[in-house]
N, C-alpha and C positions, 0 to 999 in steps of 0.2 A: 343523811341526817336531814329532817325537814327544817325549814326556816323557823327561827325562834318566834318571830312575830305571829305567824300563823298558828303556832301551837299555844301561844299564851292569850291570844284574842279570839274570841268566838266570832261566828259569822255576823251576828247582830252588831258587835263592836266595829267590825270592818265595814258593814253597811252604813253605820252611822258616820264613820270617818270619811267614806266615799261621798255620802250626801252633803256633808259640811264642805268638802272640797268642790263639789259641784255648785253649791250655793255661792261660794266665794267667787268662783270663775264667773257665774252669771251676774253677780253684783258688780264685778270689775267691768264687764262688757257693757252692762247697763250704764254705769258711771261714765265710761268712755264715750258712749253714744250721746249722753246728755251734755257732755262738754263739747262735743262737735256741734250738737244742735244749738247750743248757746253761742258758739262762735259764729255760726251762720246767721243767727238773729242779730248779733252785734254788728256784723258787716252789713246787713241790710239796714239796720238803724242808722249806722254811720253814713251810708249812701242817701238815705232819706234827709238826714240832717244837712249834709253837704248840698243836696239839690235845693233845699229851702234856704240856704245861706246861714245856717246856724253854725257858729264856731264851735269846735269841739272844746270840751273842758281842758283847763290847763292841767297837764300831768303833775303829779306830786312827786317831787324830787326826794330820793332817799335821805332820811335824816330830817326832812322838813314835814311839817304838818299842814294840812289845808286850813283855810279860814274856818270852815264848818267845824273841824276837829278842835281848833283853838277855842272857838266859842263854847263848845261842850266841855273841854278840858278845864276852863276857868271855874266851873262849878265842882267843888271837891266831891259832891255826891254822884257826879256823872262821869268820873274819870275812866271807869271800866267801859262805859259806853263810848267815850273818846277813843280808847284803845281799840275797841272792836271796829269802829268806823275807820280808823287809820289802817287797820289790817285789810279791810275791804277795798279801800281806795289804793293801796299800794302793793297788796299781795304779800307783804313781808310777814314774818313769823311773829309769835306772841312776844318773845323777849325783845325783839328789835322794835316792835310797836310800842311796848311799854317804855323802852329806853327813849324813844323819840319823843313821846308825850311828856314823860317826866323831864326831859331836857328842855322842852318848851316851857313847862312850868317853872323850872329853875331859872330860865333866862328872863322871864318877866318879873321875877321877885327879886 
């Protein structure tokens, strides 16, 4: 008995599925290459800054927001912008960034 998938899907359907799989694989490989490239650039920039005596920016501790995020978060119309910036600075997820910014706002009021 032939496989059910081959009998219910035509050649064109299988070709489309294969094409999508190939595109996903290529996209993942490209993304990994871009991340590696970015890490190399960051290492070079860090070395240049160190050579020039420029101190690295202070890391943001989880649960705390940077001074820049604090200034933006004080404006209710820019809260989403503050959450986005906090995510960029810390690498945390959306829910965590939202909680941190809201906690900051709650603590100042």
